[in-house]
SEDOTI-129316 format. One record per residue (C-alpha): residue number from 1; residue in one letter; y, z negated, x. Coordinates in pm, 1 decimal, always signed. Layout:
N
[atom NUM, 'a', [Y, Z, X]]
...
REM end
This chain:
257
[atom 1, 'm', [-1138.9, +3469.6, +157.4]]
[atom 2, 's', [-971.2, +3692.9, +417.1]]
[atom 3, 'v', [-1117.3, +4027.9, +519.0]]
[atom 4, 'd', [-1322.2, +4040.2, +839.3]]
[atom 5, 'w', [-1176.6, +4356.5, +994.6]]
[atom 6, 'q', [-1438.1, +4354.3, +1269.7]]
[atom 7, 't', [-1703.1, +4448.9, +1015.3]]
[atom 8, 't', [-1488.8, +4596.5, +734.8]]
[atom 9, 's', [-1325.0, +4937.9, +753.3]]
[atom 10, 'a', [-1144.9, +4948.3, +418.6]]
[atom 11, 'a', [-999.5, +4715.1, +158.8]]
[atom 12, 'v', [-816.7, +4734.7, -172.2]]
[atom 13, 'w', [-537.6, +4509.5, -292.9]]
[atom 14, 'r', [-617.9, +4288.5, -592.9]]
[atom 15, 'p', [-281.5, +4166.0, -727.0]]
[atom 16, 'k', [-411.1, +3912.1, -980.9]]
[atom 17, 'q', [-603.1, +3739.0, -703.5]]
[atom 18, 'g', [-327.2, +3796.7, -449.4]]
[atom 19, 'r', [-568.3, +3914.2, -182.7]]
[atom 20, 'l', [-736.8, +4210.8, -18.0]]
[atom 21, 'r', [-1094.9, +4280.1, -123.8]]
[atom 22, 'a', [-1328.7, +4440.4, +127.4]]
[atom 23, 'v', [-1474.4, +4776.1, +21.4]]
[atom 24, 'k', [-1853.2, +4767.2, +47.4]]
[atom 25, 'r', [-1926.6, +5135.4, -16.2]]
[atom 26, 't', [-1699.8, +5412.7, +109.5]]
[atom 27, 'd', [-1713.7, +5786.3, +45.9]]
[atom 28, 'a', [-1910.9, +5950.4, +328.8]]
[atom 29, 'i', [-1714.9, +6276.7, +317.2]]
[atom 30, 'g', [-1631.8, +6438.2, +651.9]]
[atom 31, 'f', [-1361.5, +6679.9, +761.0]]
[atom 32, 'n', [-1612.3, +6966.8, +767.3]]
[atom 33, 'a', [-1653.1, +6932.6, +391.6]]
[atom 34, 'l', [-1282.4, +6995.4, +329.2]]
[atom 35, 'l', [-1251.5, +7369.1, +296.0]]
[atom 36, 'g', [-944.3, +7589.8, +274.7]]
[atom 37, 'i', [-701.4, +7336.1, +424.5]]
[atom 38, 'd', [-748.0, +7388.4, +798.9]]
[atom 39, 'r', [-375.4, +7375.2, +878.3]]
[atom 40, 'q', [-327.5, +7051.3, +687.5]]
[atom 41, 'k', [-631.9, +6894.1, +854.4]]
[atom 42, 'a', [-508.1, +6986.9, +1201.5]]
[atom 43, 'e', [-159.9, +6841.9, +1151.8]]
[atom 44, 'f', [-293.3, +6532.2, +977.9]]
[atom 45, 'c', [-542.0, +6459.4, +1257.2]]
[atom 46, 'a', [-293.7, +6525.2, +1537.7]]
[atom 47, 'n', [-50.7, +6273.0, +1387.4]]
[atom 48, 'l', [-327.0, +6019.5, +1323.9]]
[atom 49, 'e', [-458.0, +6045.6, +1679.2]]
[atom 50, 'q', [-108.4, +5975.8, +1811.5]]
[atom 51, 'f', [-107.1, +5662.4, +1597.4]]
[atom 52, 'l', [-449.7, +5550.9, +1721.8]]
[atom 53, 'd', [-343.2, +5608.7, +2081.9]]
[atom 54, 'g', [-48.6, +5374.1, +2033.9]]
[atom 55, 'r', [+207.3, +5653.8, +2044.8]]
[atom 56, 'p', [+483.0, +5707.8, +1785.4]]
[atom 57, 'a', [+349.5, +5870.1, +1467.7]]
[atom 58, 'n', [+499.8, +5971.0, +1135.6]]
[atom 59, 'n', [+430.5, +5824.1, +795.5]]
[atom 60, 'i', [+252.1, +6087.2, +588.3]]
[atom 61, 'l', [+323.4, +6243.6, +250.0]]
[atom 62, 'l', [+51.0, +6471.0, +112.9]]
[atom 63, 'w', [+192.5, +6652.9, -186.4]]
[atom 64, 'g', [+91.0, +6942.2, -407.9]]
[atom 65, 's', [-165.7, +7066.6, -652.8]]
[atom 66, 'r', [-442.2, +6853.3, -793.0]]
[atom 67, 'g', [-792.7, +6876.5, -649.5]]
[atom 68, 't', [-688.3, +7033.8, -320.0]]
[atom 69, 'g', [-815.6, +6763.5, -85.0]]
[atom 70, 'k', [-519.0, +6527.7, -42.7]]
[atom 71, 's', [-707.3, +6203.5, -106.4]]
[atom 72, 's', [-1021.3, +6334.6, +61.9]]
[atom 73, 'l', [-829.0, +6374.3, +388.1]]
[atom 74, 'v', [-779.5, +5997.7, +398.6]]
[atom 75, 'k', [-1144.5, +5927.6, +318.5]]
[atom 76, 'a', [-1260.0, +6168.7, +587.6]]
[atom 77, 'a', [-1019.8, +6014.1, +838.5]]
[atom 78, 'l', [-1174.1, +5673.2, +785.1]]
[atom 79, 'n', [-1520.0, +5812.2, +860.9]]
[atom 80, 'e', [-1397.3, +6003.8, +1164.3]]
[atom 81, 'y', [-1184.5, +5734.2, +1325.4]]
[atom 82, 'r', [-1321.5, +5395.0, +1218.1]]
[atom 83, 'd', [-1490.7, +5352.4, +1557.3]]
[atom 84, 'r', [-1149.5, +5397.1, +1721.2]]
[atom 85, 'g', [-1010.6, +5106.7, +1521.9]]
[atom 86, 'l', [-874.7, +5280.6, +1212.6]]
[atom 87, 'r', [-878.5, +5075.9, +895.0]]
[atom 88, 'v', [-758.0, +5178.6, +546.9]]
[atom 89, 'v', [-589.2, +4955.6, +290.3]]
[atom 90, 'e', [-536.2, +5101.1, -56.6]]
[atom 91, 'i', [-264.9, +4977.9, -292.2]]
[atom 92, 'd', [-175.4, +5102.5, -639.0]]
[atom 93, 'k', [+175.7, +5219.9, -717.3]]
[atom 94, 'd', [+218.3, +4939.7, -971.9]]
[atom 95, 'd', [+156.7, +4679.3, -700.7]]
[atom 96, 'l', [+410.6, +4800.0, -444.6]]
[atom 97, 's', [+612.6, +4482.8, -489.0]]
[atom 98, 'd', [+329.6, +4314.6, -296.4]]
[atom 99, 'l', [+347.0, +4563.3, -9.6]]
[atom 100, 'p', [+569.9, +4350.6, +217.5]]
[atom 101, 'd', [+321.4, +4062.3, +188.8]]
[atom 102, 'i', [+30.0, +4293.0, +273.5]]
[atom 103, 'v', [+217.8, +4422.7, +575.6]]
[atom 104, 'd', [+281.5, +4066.3, +692.1]]
[atom 105, 'e', [-93.0, +3998.9, +669.6]]
[atom 106, 'l', [-177.8, +4301.5, +885.2]]
[atom 107, 'r', [+103.7, +4325.3, +1139.5]]
[atom 108, 'd', [-44.6, +4095.6, +1407.4]]
[atom 109, 'l', [-401.4, +4226.0, +1390.6]]
[atom 110, 'p', [-548.7, +4444.1, +1668.4]]
[atom 111, 'q', [-670.0, +4721.3, +1436.9]]
[atom 112, 'r', [-460.2, +5022.5, +1330.6]]
[atom 113, 'f', [-403.4, +5036.2, +954.8]]
[atom 114, 'l', [-341.8, +5331.8, +727.0]]
[atom 115, 'v', [-189.0, +5187.0, +409.5]]
[atom 116, 'f', [-277.3, +5436.0, +138.7]]
[atom 117, 'c', [-116.2, +5486.1, -201.7]]
[atom 118, 'd', [-278.2, +5758.2, -410.4]]
[atom 119, 'd', [-105.3, +5962.5, -680.9]]
[atom 120, 'l', [+237.0, +5819.0, -608.4]]
[atom 121, 's', [+529.9, +5917.7, -828.5]]
[atom 122, 'f', [+809.6, +5738.9, -1007.6]]
[atom 123, 'e', [+983.9, +5803.4, -1335.6]]
[atom 124, 'a', [+1353.4, +5756.4, -1398.6]]
[atom 125, 'g', [+1437.9, +5387.6, -1414.3]]
[atom 126, 'e', [+1146.0, +5265.8, -1205.9]]
[atom 127, 't', [+1248.0, +5062.4, -902.3]]
[atom 128, 'a', [+916.3, +4979.1, -730.2]]
[atom 129, 'y', [+983.6, +5252.2, -475.3]]
[atom 130, 'k', [+1249.9, +5028.4, -316.3]]
[atom 131, 'h', [+972.8, +4806.6, -176.1]]
[atom 132, 'l', [+814.4, +5112.2, -20.9]]
[atom 133, 'k', [+1144.6, +5223.7, +130.3]]
[atom 134, 's', [+1196.1, +4890.5, +302.9]]
[atom 135, 'v', [+852.7, +4905.6, +463.6]]
[atom 136, 'l', [+885.1, +5268.4, +568.4]]
[atom 137, 'e', [+1226.7, +5223.6, +725.6]]
[atom 138, 'g', [+1550.5, +5050.0, +651.5]]
[atom 139, 's', [+1473.8, +4677.9, +671.6]]
[atom 140, 'i', [+1636.6, +4454.8, +931.7]]
[atom 141, 'e', [+1287.6, +4425.7, +1084.8]]
[atom 142, 'l', [+1125.8, +4730.3, +1240.9]]
[atom 143, 'p', [+799.2, +4849.1, +1082.0]]
[atom 144, 'p', [+485.3, +4718.4, +1256.8]]
[atom 145, 'e', [+345.5, +4953.4, +1519.7]]
[atom 146, 'n', [-9.2, +4909.3, +1388.5]]
[atom 147, 'i', [+68.8, +5026.2, +1031.3]]
[atom 148, 'l', [+116.8, +5379.4, +901.2]]
[atom 149, 'i', [+192.1, +5463.9, +538.2]]
[atom 150, 'c', [+17.6, +5756.6, +369.7]]
[atom 151, 'a', [+88.5, +5863.9, +11.7]]
[atom 152, 't', [-37.5, +6146.9, -205.6]]
[atom 153, 's', [+166.8, +6292.8, -488.9]]
[atom 154, 'n', [+203.0, +6594.8, -711.7]]
[atom 155, 'r', [+579.6, +6571.3, -652.7]]
[atom 156, 'r', [+745.2, +6668.2, -327.6]]
[atom 157, 'h', [+1022.6, +6409.9, -368.9]]
[atom 158, 'l', [+804.1, +6147.2, -543.8]]
[atom 159, 'i', [+1069.1, +6065.2, -804.5]]
[atom 160, 's', [+1122.5, +6266.2, -1122.7]]
[atom 161, 'e', [+1416.6, +6504.8, -1094.5]]
[atom 162, 'p', [+1568.9, +6580.5, -1436.6]]
[atom 163, 'k', [+1808.4, +6870.6, -1466.8]]
[atom 164, 'a', [+2100.0, +6633.3, -1520.7]]
[atom 165, 'd', [+2060.4, +6497.7, -1166.9]]
[atom 166, 'n', [+2170.5, +6830.2, -1023.8]]
[atom 167, 'q', [+2496.9, +6839.3, -1216.5]]
[atom 168, 'g', [+2660.2, +6633.3, -942.8]]
[atom 169, 'v', [+2569.6, +6881.0, -668.3]]
[atom 170, 'e', [+2873.3, +7049.9, -513.4]]
[atom 171, 'i', [+2940.6, +7309.9, -245.1]]
[atom 172, 'i', [+3226.9, +7194.8, -21.4]]
[atom 173, 'd', [+3341.7, +7414.8, +266.7]]
[atom 174, 'g', [+3017.1, +7608.7, +243.1]]
[atom 175, 'e', [+2798.8, +7296.2, +264.1]]
[atom 176, 'l', [+2574.0, +7153.5, -6.2]]
[atom 177, 'h', [+2662.8, +6799.1, -114.7]]
[atom 178, 'y', [+2418.2, +6619.1, -341.8]]
[atom 179, 'g', [+2506.5, +6376.7, -618.6]]
[atom 180, 'd', [+2423.8, +6007.0, -589.1]]
[atom 181, 'r', [+2105.0, +6031.9, -795.0]]
[atom 182, 'v', [+1967.6, +6320.2, -589.1]]
[atom 183, 'e', [+2057.5, +6140.2, -265.7]]
[atom 184, 'e', [+1863.0, +5836.9, -386.1]]
[atom 185, 't', [+1566.3, +6057.9, -468.4]]
[atom 186, 'l', [+1565.6, +6227.7, -129.9]]
[atom 187, 's', [+1610.9, +5900.7, +58.2]]
[atom 188, 'l', [+1253.2, +5796.7, -26.7]]
[atom 189, 's', [+1070.2, +6117.1, +62.8]]
[atom 190, 'd', [+1282.9, +6156.4, +376.3]]
[atom 191, 'r', [+1124.7, +5840.9, +515.7]]
[atom 192, 'f', [+793.9, +6025.0, +546.0]]
[atom 193, 'g', [+814.8, +6214.5, +873.9]]
[atom 194, 'l', [+512.1, +6434.7, +806.8]]
[atom 195, 'w', [+502.6, +6635.7, +485.8]]
[atom 196, 'l', [+187.3, +6835.0, +423.4]]
[atom 197, 's', [+186.9, +7067.9, +122.8]]
[atom 198, 'f', [-117.9, +7172.7, -78.5]]
[atom 199, 'y', [-86.4, +7483.0, -294.6]]
[atom 200, 'p', [-313.7, +7632.3, -561.3]]
[atom 201, 'n', [-577.1, +7867.2, -424.1]]
[atom 202, 't', [-571.7, +8236.9, -492.7]]
[atom 203, 'l', [-888.5, +8380.7, -646.6]]
[atom 204, 'd', [-998.0, +8511.1, -305.7]]
[atom 205, 'q', [-944.8, +8169.6, -145.3]]
[atom 206, 'y', [-1139.9, +7999.1, -421.8]]
[atom 207, 'l', [-1429.9, +8242.6, -391.3]]
[atom 208, 's', [-1426.0, +8197.7, -13.6]]
[atom 209, 'i', [-1474.1, +7822.7, -59.9]]
[atom 210, 'v', [-1758.2, +7887.4, -304.9]]
[atom 211, 'e', [-1924.9, +8119.3, -54.4]]
[atom 212, 'q', [-1901.9, +7854.9, +217.5]]
[atom 213, 'l', [-2062.4, +7601.4, -12.7]]
[atom 214, 'f', [-2348.6, +7841.8, -89.5]]
[atom 215, 's', [-2364.2, +8008.4, +254.6]]
[atom 216, 'g', [-2724.5, +7907.5, +323.0]]
[atom 217, 'd', [-2851.0, +8023.4, -15.5]]
[atom 218, 'i', [-2664.1, +8355.0, +15.1]]
[atom 219, 'a', [-2805.9, +8416.5, +364.4]]
[atom 220, 't', [-3165.0, +8356.4, +250.4]]
[atom 221, 'g', [-3124.2, +8566.9, -63.3]]
[atom 222, 'k', [-3182.3, +8269.2, -289.7]]
[atom 223, 'v', [-2846.1, +8337.2, -456.2]]
[atom 224, 'd', [-2703.3, +8678.5, -539.1]]
[atom 225, 'r', [-2344.9, +8696.3, -411.8]]
[atom 226, 'n', [-2210.1, +8907.0, -700.4]]
[atom 227, 'e', [-2370.6, +8687.0, -964.0]]
[atom 228, 'l', [-2239.3, +8379.6, -785.7]]
[atom 229, 'h', [-1884.9, +8518.0, -785.0]]
[atom 230, 'l', [-1900.3, +8599.6, -1154.8]]
[atom 231, 'a', [-2026.6, +8253.7, -1247.4]]
[atom 232, 'a', [-1772.1, +8085.2, -1019.9]]
[atom 233, 'k', [-1484.3, +8281.1, -1174.7]]
[atom 234, 'q', [-1597.2, +8192.9, -1525.6]]
[atom 235, 'f', [-1620.1, +7826.0, -1427.2]]
[atom 236, 'a', [-1269.3, +7831.8, -1278.0]]
[atom 237, 'i', [-1126.2, +7997.9, -1590.0]]
[atom 238, 'a', [-1281.2, +7730.0, -1811.6]]
[atom 239, 'r', [-1132.6, +7455.7, -1590.5]]
[atom 240, 'a', [-797.9, +7633.7, -1542.4]]
[atom 241, 's', [-827.8, +7549.7, -1174.1]]
[atom 242, 'r', [-934.5, +7719.4, -850.2]]
[atom 243, 's', [-919.7, +7408.6, -634.9]]
[atom 244, 'g', [-1171.6, +7292.2, -379.3]]
[atom 245, 'r', [-1267.1, +7017.1, -623.0]]
[atom 246, 't', [-1346.5, +7280.2, -886.3]]
[atom 247, 'a', [-1559.0, +7473.6, -635.6]]
[atom 248, 'r', [-1763.2, +7162.5, -558.7]]
[atom 249, 'q', [-1808.0, +7083.0, -926.7]]
[atom 250, 'f', [-1931.0, +7438.7, -974.5]]
[atom 251, 'q', [-2175.3, +7393.9, -685.9]]
[atom 252, 'i', [-2319.1, +7077.1, -840.7]]
[atom 253, 'g', [-2369.7, +7236.8, -1180.9]]
[atom 254, 'y', [-2476.8, +7588.5, -1078.6]]
[atom 255, 'r', [-2809.1, +7687.4, -1237.7]]
[atom 256, 'g', [-2836.1, +8049.0, -1122.0]]
[atom 257, 'y', [-3124.9, +8001.0, -879.2]]
REM end
């Protein structure tokens, strides 16, 4: 059964069934809930609004530290822009060989599709990224105007970069010339026109996010600011993370009222 995109805002690819399955329940997160990434939100939204307006827009690579809001940006975008025709299709990295068929299914529809691949990275020897390259750019057929690719990754160049790859790098007449393996690595990430980086928070940035999450309780005196900071720091140390995700997990479990 095909997806009714008039009533469905998101779908996931089910490779064994060879079809898209409509998502019945989506995360209700909004942009206001994504703290500490104002620059990334602004650039992401500006590019997405160009796409929704029918103007040229860049495919998007969100890369960096875990728990910093990369995937949540896509979820929030769906909630913000679904009434303007945005739809999201999620595909796993292992199913990228099916991506050209998914694109063929979507290319003639009136909606604007963000094809989303979360936690995308490739190890040496994997070749599935070639299917992604052909859809992004490089096929004899131009990419559909109603489809934008968005990927998240912990790696800036998506493909593992062992030390041996750099042994072929040379400096010729003052210019850097990469080896074949490095050129192949860069050729994938270069097809994403918008790179947005997400870095680990400093302690001050992490505590600022915690304060925003507890702003009402701090203002009313329900929560002591110094005690909150101490508990939040201890929680972050135990998790070895100061991300926005960690701050929200701390908020859910805080018992200092």
